[in-house]
C-alpha positions in Angstrom: 52.0 -124.9 64.3 49.8 -125.7 61.5 49.4 -123.1 58.9 46.1 -122.8 56.8 46.0 -122.4 53.4 43.6 -119.9 52.3 42.0 -120.5 48.7 43.3 -118.5 46.0 40.5 -116.0 44.8 38.8 -116.9 41.5 40.2 -116.0 38.3 38.2 -113.1 36.6 36.1 -114.3 34.3 37.6 -114.4 30.8 36.4 -111.9 28.5 34.5 -113.2 25.5 36.2 -112.8 22.3 35.3 -110.0 20.0 32.8 -108.1 22.5 33.9 -104.7 23.6 34.6 -103.7 26.9 32.2 -100.7 26.9 28.8 -100.4 27.6 26.2 -100.0 24.9 25.7 -96.6 25.5 29.0 -95.6 25.0 27.9 -95.9 21.2 24.3 -93.7 21.7 26.0 -90.3 21.0 28.0 -91.5 17.5 24.9 -93.3 16.7 22.5 -90.2 17.1 25.1 -88.2 15.2 25.1 -90.8 12.3 21.7 -91.2 12.3 20.7 -87.4 12.0 23.4 -86.7 9.4 23.2 -89.7 7.3 20.4 -92.1 7.8 17.6 -89.5 7.7 18.9 -87.7 4.8 19.4 -90.7 3.0 15.8 -92.4 3.5 14.3 -88.8 3.2 16.2 -88.5 -0.3 14.5 -91.5 -1.5 11.1 -90.5 -0.5 11.5 -87.0 -2.3 13.1 -88.8 -5.4 9.3 -89.8 -5.9 7.9 -86.8 -5.5 7.5 -83.4 -7.2 8.4 -81.2 -4.7 9.2 -77.3 -3.4 10.0 -76.3 -0.2 6.4 -76.0 0.8 5.0 -78.5 -1.1 5.4 -81.8 -2.4 3.2 -84.0 -4.6 3.8 -88.1 -5.3 4.3 -89.4 -8.7 6.3 -92.6 -8.0 9.1 -93.4 -10.5 8.3 -90.4 -13.1 11.6 -88.5 -12.0 13.8 -91.7 -12.5 11.7 -92.1 -16.1 12.5 -88.2 -17.0 15.9 -88.5 -16.1 16.6 -91.2 -17.9 15.1 -90.0 -21.1 16.9 -86.7 -21.2 19.7 -87.2 -23.3 21.8 -84.3 -21.5 21.2 -86.7 -18.1 22.0 -89.6 -20.0 25.1 -87.9 -21.5 26.5 -87.1 -18.2 25.6 -90.4 -16.5 28.0 -92.1 -19.4 30.7 -89.1 -18.7 30.8 -90.0 -15.0 32.0 -93.4 -15.5 34.7 -92.2 -18.4 35.6 -89.6 -15.9 36.0 -91.9 -13.2 37.8 -95.0 -15.1 40.5 -92.2 -16.8 41.5 -90.6 -13.5 41.5 -93.7 -11.2 43.4 -95.8 -14.0 46.1 -92.8 -14.6 46.6 -92.1 -10.7 47.1 -95.8 -10.0 50.1 -96.4 -12.8 51.5 -93.0 -12.6 51.3 -93.3 -8.6 53.1 -96.8 -8.3 55.7 -95.3 -10.6 56.4 -92.1 -8.9 56.1 -94.0 -5.6 58.9 -96.4 -6.9 61.0 -93.3 -8.0 60.5 -91.5 -4.6 61.5 -94.1 -2.8 64.9 -95.2 -4.5 67.9 -93.2 -3.7 67.4 -90.6 -6.3 69.1 -87.2 -5.7 66.8 -84.9 -3.8 64.4 -87.0 -3.2 63.0 -85.0 -0.4 62.1 -82.0 -2.3 60.4 -84.0 -5.1 58.3 -85.5 -2.5 57.1 -82.2 -1.4 56.9 -81.0 -5.7 54.6 -84.2 -5.8 52.4 -84.1 -2.8 51.8 -80.0 -3.0 48.9 -80.0 -5.5 46.8 -82.4 -2.7 47.1 -79.4 -0.5 45.9 -76.8 -2.8 42.3 -75.8 -3.2 40.1 -77.9 -6.1 38.4 -74.7 -7.0 42.0 -72.7 -7.2 43.1 -75.4 -9.3 40.2 -75.1 -11.4 40.2 -71.5 -11.8 44.0 -71.4 -12.5 44.2 -74.3 -15.2 40.8 -72.7 -16.6 43.6 -69.6 -17.5 46.2 -71.5 -18.8 44.3 -74.0 -20.8 42.9 -70.9 -22.4 43.3 -71.5 -26.3 44.5 -68.0 -27.4 46.1 -66.3 -24.1 46.9 -69.3 -21.9 50.2 -70.2 -20.9 50.4 -73.5 -22.1 49.5 -73.1 -25.7 52.1 -70.1 -25.5 54.6 -72.8 -24.5 53.1 -75.2 -27.3 53.3 -72.7 -29.8 57.1 -71.7 -29.0 58.4 -75.0 -29.9 55.9 -74.9 -33.0 52.9 -76.8 -32.2 49.3 -75.6 -32.2 48.0 -75.9 -29.0 44.4 -77.6 -29.1 41.1 -75.7 -27.6 41.6 -77.8 -24.4 38.3 -76.4 -22.8 36.0 -75.5 -25.6 36.3 -78.8 -28.0 34.1 -80.5 -27.2 36.2 -83.8 -28.2 38.6 -83.1 -25.2 37.4 -80.9 -22.9 36.3 -84.0 -20.4 39.9 -85.4 -21.0 41.4 -81.9 -20.5 39.9 -81.8 -17.0 40.7 -85.4 -16.0 44.4 -84.9 -16.8 43.9 -81.9 -14.0 42.4 -84.1 -11.8 45.2 -86.8 -12.1 47.9 -83.9 -11.8 45.9 -82.7 -8.7 45.5 -86.1 -7.0 48.2 -88.6 -7.8 50.1 -86.9 -4.9 47.9 -88.8 -2.7 48.4 -91.7 -4.6 51.8 -91.7 -4.7 51.9 -91.5 -0.8 50.1 -94.3 -0.3 52.4 -96.7 -2.8 55.5 -95.1 -1.0 53.8 -96.1 2.7 53.1 -99.7 0.7 56.7 -100.0 -0.7 58.5 -99.1 2.6 56.8 -101.6 4.6 58.2 -104.3 2.6 60.5 -106.1 4.5 64.4 -105.9 2.9 64.5 -109.7 3.2 62.5 -110.2 0.1 64.6 -107.9 -1.7 67.3 -109.2 -0.6 66.4 -113.0 -1.3 65.1 -111.7 -5.0 68.9 -110.1 -5.6 70.4 -113.2 -4.5 68.5 -115.5 -6.9 70.0 -112.7 -9.6 66.1 -110.9 -10.4 66.6 -107.8 -12.2 64.6 -104.8 -12.0 61.6 -106.1 -13.7 61.5 -109.1 -12.1 61.8 -107.6 -8.5 59.0 -105.3 -9.6 56.7 -108.2 -11.1 57.4 -110.6 -8.3 58.4 -108.4 -5.1 57.1 -105.2 -5.3 53.7 -105.1 -7.1 52.2 -107.9 -5.1 53.7 -106.8 -2.0 51.9 -103.2 -2.5 48.5 -104.7 -3.5 47.2 -103.1 -0.3 48.5 -100.1 -1.3 46.9 -100.6 -4.9 43.6 -101.6 -3.5 43.2 -98.2 -1.5 44.2 -96.1 -4.2 41.7 -97.8 -7.0 38.9 -97.3 -4.1 39.5 -93.6 -3.0 40.4 -92.5 -6.7 37.0 -94.2 -8.4 34.6 -93.0 -5.9 36.4 -89.4 -6.1 35.8 -90.0 -9.9 32.3 -90.5 -9.6 31.4 -87.9 -7.1 33.4 -85.5 -8.8 32.1 -81.8 -9.2 34.2 -79.0 -8.0 37.0 -79.3 -10.6 34.4 -80.0 -13.6 32.4 -76.7 -12.7 35.1 -74.2 -12.0 36.9 -75.4 -15.1 33.9 -75.8 -18.0 30.7 -75.5 -16.0 30.0 -78.8 -18.1 30.5 -77.4 -21.5 30.7 -76.7 -24.0 27.4 -77.7 -24.4 26.7 -80.9 -22.2 30.1 -82.7 -23.3 32.1 -82.4 -20.0 29.1 -82.9 -17.9 29.2 -85.4 -15.1 26.0 -86.6 -12.8 26.8 -84.2 -10.0 26.9 -81.0 -12.1 23.6 -82.3 -14.3 22.0 -82.8 -10.6 23.1 -79.2 -9.6 22.0 -77.7 -13.0 18.4 -79.3 -12.1 18.3 -77.7 -8.7 19.1 -74.3 -10.1 16.4 -74.8 -12.9 13.9 -75.4 -9.8 13.5 -79.6 -10.6 14.2 -80.3 -7.2 12.4 -83.5 -7.4 14.4 -84.8 -11.0 17.2 -83.7 -9.1 17.2 -85.7 -6.0 16.3 -88.8 -8.3 19.8 -87.8 -9.6 21.3 -88.0 -6.2 20.0 -91.4 -5.5 20.6 -92.6 -9.2 24.4 -91.4 -8.1 24.1 -93.3 -4.7 23.2 -96.2 -5.7 25.9 -96.3 -8.7 28.7 -95.8 -6.1 27.2 -98.3 -3.9 27.1 -100.7 -6.7 30.7 -100.5 -8.1 32.7 -99.7 -4.6 31.1 -102.7 -2.9 31.6 -105.5 -5.0 34.9 -104.0 -6.2 36.5 -103.5 -2.7 35.7 -107.5 -2.1 37.3 -108.4 -5.1 40.4 -106.5 -4.3 40.2 -107.7 -1.0 40.0 -111.4 -2.3 42.8 -110.4 -4.7 45.3 -109.2 -1.8 44.4 -112.5 0.0 45.5 -114.8 -3.0 48.6 -112.6 -3.3 
């Protein structure tokens, strides 16, 4: 009895590589939300930065707001302070985060408790931290200067001395944010395969050689993440500075965000909107090239 061979059903067409399996309209709700909450306000900000506006009216004045922004000494001072503050805080978080990450992934006694202590400031409200340290750094009644006086050191005017006010706020920012940097570095260090450590020890590598040739290169993705996040946070910093110094004394600890807020308070809405646009462009101009540079360095390593 002859058997009839049935042709196998045609194989399903192979999905084109890189193409999403979901219909395009699935992305419509997210696109609408993104457009309403980000694109529309961004475009509107660029327009209103070219006007002298109030809630009820606006007058187109071109680039006058931008010209005035860079002519005002207080505004340019805040612009410069922003970059100084971002560089100080991001650099310190990278160095301390890497050091603490290596320490807390070692076999140190009580490392679970120490991890909680290091990460705890990240969970605390930034405004709460600012108010607390404003009290602690009081030059005459603060606990920090009282402790320094107990050991014979005359404490400085942390937040009232124009030469160190910005640095004092930056130190508090590092204290609060280094826990997140440490956590990122811990994840990067733990993810390094143990075979690399074993191979380095077989070759007789010491602690410094192990760090230079194994830990630092292979934890570069963590370094890239910490640098990017810290730099963006430093450039956009406002709440800690405002709660500690209000930009004072004078304008010595003002950053661009606090200057923008003061202009809004004074009713110069167009000028402050121009400041927002300048801040937006500055962040993009710094972060995008830096991200590409760090990614290229990661591939080279």
